ROMIDO-465325 format. One line per 3 residues: number of its first residue (from 0); their letters; for each residue x, y, z of C-alpha. Coordinates in nm, 4 decimals. Example, Ala and Ser with C-alpha at 12.3 -4.5 7.8 and 13.67 -1.06 7.14 Angstrom:
0) as) 1.2300:-0.4500:0.7800  1.3670:-0.1060:0.7140
% end
This chain:
0) maa) 11.4374:9.9321:10.5539  11.7148:9.9180:10.8147  11.6535:10.2719:10.9428
3) ffe) 11.3783:10.4641:11.1181  11.2973:10.6752:10.8101  11.3618:10.6723:10.4364
6) rsg) 11.3894:11.0227:10.2917  11.2529:11.1481:9.9592  11.2942:11.5266:9.9547
9) dif) 11.0778:11.6686:10.2321  10.8855:11.3399:10.2666  10.9983:11.0817:10.5241
12) nps) 10.8634:10.7274:10.5043  10.8621:10.5545:10.8457  10.9711:10.1974:10.9044
15) dfc) 10.8358:9.9612:11.1692  11.0997:10.0976:11.4091  10.8848:10.4139:11.4304
18) rgp) 10.5666:10.2451:11.5528  10.4365:10.3652:11.8886  10.3645:10.1564:12.1990
21) wnh) 10.0093:10.2863:12.2529  9.8798:10.2384:11.8967  10.0483:10.0117:11.6421
24) dsl) 9.9392:10.2419:11.3562  10.0966:10.5526:11.5101  10.4413:10.7078:11.5224
27) hgr) 10.6384:10.6745:11.8432  10.7118:10.9991:12.0290  11.0825:10.9276:11.9765
30) ava) 11.0332:10.9187:11.6003  10.8400:11.2465:11.6081  11.0969:11.4249:11.8260
33) gll) 11.3903:11.2872:11.6295  11.2481:11.3961:11.2944  11.1744:11.7495:11.4165
36) ayg) 11.5272:11.7661:11.5593  11.6648:11.6469:11.2247  11.4989:11.9441:11.0551
39) iea) 11.6124:12.2010:11.3103  11.9706:12.0743:11.3069  12.0104:12.1929:10.9472
42) fap) 12.0269:12.5501:11.0866  12.3123:12.4716:11.3282  12.6452:12.4750:11.1408
45) ddg) 12.9514:12.3025:11.2855  13.1488:12.6240:11.3452  13.0679:12.6630:11.7147
48) wqi) 12.6876:12.6719:11.7027  12.4971:12.4285:11.9259  12.1301:12.3522:11.9754
51) arl) 12.0847:12.4210:12.3459  11.7082:12.3758:12.3657  11.4509:12.1734:12.1725
54) tvd) 11.0813:12.1896:12.2650  10.8392:11.9511:12.0929  10.4589:11.9819:12.1154
57) mfr) 10.2825:11.6549:12.0286  9.9179:11.7611:12.0066  9.7815:11.4901:11.7741
60) lap) 9.8294:11.1182:11.7405  10.0643:11.0889:11.4436  9.9598:10.8096:11.2026
63) hrp) 10.2258:10.5731:11.0746  10.2243:10.7316:10.7282  10.4616:10.9267:10.5005
66) ttl) 10.5474:11.2449:10.6892  10.6282:11.5920:10.5565  10.8910:11.7957:10.7424
69) ktr) 10.8703:12.1753:10.7222  11.1238:12.4147:10.8787  11.1588:12.7899:10.9144
72) llr) 11.4327:13.0193:11.0481  11.2660:13.2686:11.2827  11.5692:13.4731:11.3839
75) dgn) 11.9315:13.4710:11.2716  12.1325:13.6649:11.5298  12.5027:13.6972:11.6032
78) rir) 12.4890:13.4554:11.8995  12.1293:13.3285:11.9079  11.9238:13.1615:11.6363
81) sve) 11.5607:13.0553:11.6634  11.4117:12.7866:11.4385  11.0752:12.6140:11.4171
84) aal) 10.9769:12.2864:11.2524  10.6471:12.1086:11.1907  10.5346:11.7629:11.0814
87) eie) 10.2376:11.7129:10.8511  10.0734:11.3802:10.7712  9.8059:11.3616:10.5024
90) gve) 9.7753:11.7397:10.5118  9.7269:11.7636:10.8902  9.9854:11.9116:11.1260
93) var) 10.0544:11.6603:11.4040  10.3507:11.8088:11.5902  10.5561:12.1248:11.6100
96) asg) 10.8946:12.2129:11.7587  11.1089:12.5133:11.8333  11.4850:12.5120:11.8613
99) lil) 11.7219:12.7574:12.0269  12.0712:12.7560:11.8770  12.3534:12.9295:12.0661
102) las) 12.7080:13.0221:11.9696  12.9527:12.8613:12.2114  13.2520:13.0486:12.3565
105) dvv) 13.5744:12.9607:12.5373  13.4595:12.9689:12.8998  13.5776:12.7399:13.1795
108) pts) 13.3206:12.4577:13.2236  13.1457:12.4264:13.5603  12.9184:12.1670:13.7187
111) wgg) 12.7676:12.1245:14.0643  12.4681:11.9616:14.2243  12.3495:11.6023:14.2304
114) saa) 12.3719:11.5537:13.8545  12.7516:11.5720:13.8736  12.7675:11.2486:14.0761
117) pva) 12.8830:10.9384:13.8827  12.6315:10.6657:13.7943  12.6614:10.3000:13.7000
120) pps) 12.7478:10.2418:13.3302  12.5189:10.0535:13.0876  12.7312:9.7403:13.1272
123) agv) 12.6035:9.7197:13.4868  12.2399:9.7233:13.3753  11.9893:9.4550:13.2842
126) lag) 11.8775:9.4361:12.9210  11.5189:9.5597:12.9142  11.4352:9.5953:12.5436
129) qeg) 11.1346:9.8283:12.5305  11.0035:9.7252:12.8698  10.7980:9.9862:13.0539
132) egp) 10.6891:10.1999:12.7573  10.3205:10.1163:12.7875  10.0840:9.8230:12.8210
135) fgd) 10.0707:9.7758:12.4426  10.4440:9.8039:12.3704  10.6420:9.5198:12.2161
138) hrd) 11.0020:9.4471:12.1193  11.1088:9.5653:11.7763  11.4824:9.5995:11.8411
141) awe) 11.4730:9.9699:11.7543  11.6561:10.0576:12.0753  11.8787:9.8721:12.3170
144) irh) 11.7726:9.9629:12.6721  11.9447:9.8678:12.9961  11.8065:9.9339:13.3445
147) vra) 12.0345:9.9913:13.6433  11.8750:9.9453:13.9857  12.0244:10.0630:14.3121
150) ege) 12.0596:9.7894:14.5739  11.7240:9.7147:14.7323  11.5278:9.9336:14.4913
153) rdp) 11.2371:9.8019:14.2788  11.2476:10.0738:14.0136  11.5545:10.1461:13.8000
156) sva) 11.7568:10.4484:13.9102  11.9133:10.4920:13.5659  11.8005:10.3761:13.2214
159) wlr) 12.0591:10.3606:12.9424  11.9451:10.3768:12.5773  12.1268:10.3186:12.2513
162) mah) 11.9710:10.3702:11.9075  12.0194:10.0401:11.7264  11.9695:10.1659:11.3677
165) pfv) 12.0367:10.4802:11.1610  11.7664:10.7424:11.1937  11.7539:10.8312:10.8221
168) ege) 11.8523:10.5645:10.5726  12.1941:10.6226:10.4145  12.2914:10.8978:10.6612
171) tts) 12.5040:10.9073:10.9739  12.2904:10.9905:11.2770  12.4179:11.2965:11.4616
174) afv) 12.4616:11.3118:11.8381  12.1866:11.5751:11.8591  11.9253:11.3766:11.6649
177) rta) 12.0107:11.0616:11.8580  11.9656:11.2482:12.1878  11.6470:11.4263:12.0808
180) aaa) 11.4884:11.0974:11.9767  11.5831:10.9310:12.3045  11.4698:11.2274:12.5182
183) dya) 11.1086:11.1058:12.5034  11.2183:10.8308:12.7450  11.1913:11.0849:13.0262
186) nph) 10.8185:11.0058:13.0209  10.8166:10.6363:13.1111  11.1250:10.6687:13.3305
189) snr) 11.0130:10.9620:13.5461  10.6358:10.9020:13.5387  10.6192:10.5497:13.6736
192) sep) 10.2834:10.4528:13.8218  10.0756:10.1463:13.9097  9.9613:9.9443:13.7281
195) rqa) 10.2556:10.0159:13.5047  10.3318:10.3503:13.3398  10.0132:10.5056:13.2042
198) fin) 10.0970:10.8657:13.1176  10.1170:10.9995:12.7611  10.3481:11.2943:12.7093
201) adm) 10.2043:11.5934:12.5241  10.5394:11.7660:12.5001  10.9122:11.7210:12.5548
204) tlh) 11.1791:11.9820:12.6226  11.5454:11.8910:12.5926  11.8158:12.1250:12.7228
207) lfr) 12.1774:12.0466:12.6309  12.4930:12.2271:12.7412  12.7026:11.9897:12.5279
210) ypa) 12.6391:11.7162:12.2745  12.6890:11.3569:12.3963  13.0168:11.1916:12.3049
213) sew) 12.8846:10.8333:12.3206  12.6000:10.6400:12.1612  12.4782:10.5287:12.5037
216) lgf) 12.2511:10.7850:12.6714  12.1628:10.7606:13.0390  11.8400:10.8894:13.1971
219) eva) 11.8357:10.9507:13.5720  11.5115:11.0707:13.7323  11.5483:11.4231:13.8690
222) ahd) 11.1849:11.4901:13.9669  10.8247:11.3743:13.9321  10.5108:11.5592:14.0448
225) sqg) 10.1466:11.4947:13.9516  9.7913:11.5896:14.0411  9.4579:11.5523:13.8638
228) gia) 9.6010:11.3226:13.5977  9.8693:11.5732:13.4912  10.2328:11.4925:13.5632
231) igs) 10.5625:11.6711:13.5089  10.8700:11.4523:13.4922  11.2341:11.5437:13.4509
234) cvv) 11.5493:11.3419:13.3909  11.9183:11.4240:13.3890  12.0560:11.3095:13.0520
237) rdl) 12.4078:11.1639:13.0488  12.6650:11.0102:12.8229  12.9449:10.7815:12.9416
240) egp) 13.1497:11.0844:13.0514  12.8846:11.2581:13.2629  12.5763:11.4831:13.2403
243) vgr) 12.4932:11.6630:12.9136  12.1551:11.8210:12.9961  11.7970:11.7518:13.1014
246) stv) 11.4762:11.6257:12.9449  11.1397:11.7363:13.0865  10.7919:11.6192:12.9835
249) ati) 10.4361:11.7361:13.0509  10.2048:11.4356:13.0485  9.8413:11.3364:13.0834
252) and) 9.7082:11.0143:13.2358  9.5872:10.7541:12.9884  9.2969:10.6157:13.1906
255) rar) 9.1884:10.3656:12.9256  9.5388:10.2176:12.9138  9.5474:10.2021:13.2925
258) mra) 9.2158:10.0147:13.3105  9.3108:9.7737:13.0326  9.6489:9.7035:13.1913
261) asv) 9.4826:9.6352:13.5257  9.2241:9.4025:13.3697  9.4901:9.1815:13.2102
264) gvr) 9.7266:9.1964:13.5064  9.9988:9.3938:13.3304  10.2463:9.5446:13.5748
% end
């Protein structure tokens, strides 16, 4: 299969591109978020409606198994729609999402603050594959990732991602699904720690004021704060033209991964 998922009705069969970095027999957070976004997007027609917020709760490890997608329209208003989606695997709910869909209007665009500043394009970055996702990650060519480092800095200031395969076999991947799947990258990018990144995100919230116009998506760290093994990280999300929104994650320290990484010298 040359896609992340193969669809059969409400059942989605995952390919190896969906495997997670922490457990080879689990679904990656990007696969979970992307599939929930795929379901919610069906309630956002192309006549001016846009998904402005997607919140994903990942409360169970999702096995790498055929996955059932369930969706429900909660409210259908004149300018605001609310939708929820859930993933079930072998009869157990593993993740849930809510989507807020807004009707756009003809208002002059505005932008201010640090996120409006230009950043280096992906062509200026170093190819990183899936580097930095966790001590058990490997390279499966699911995503192309490029890291851009400011002069003299050890950590990348911007990470650029591009989905290398269709999300659902036989279908064109939308800008929203592509962005929702990539938004999970706010975890490793904003929650860097030593030895290596060792936080697992329990949720992800993506806010978008416009859909990206390019396949390349840039993540620039906006904030990181942690205490007691709980961290909140946030990234400005960009396309090649500028900022499109933000991705924020609530995460919990994976102490076992940290200890194992330290014991084998992974950094």
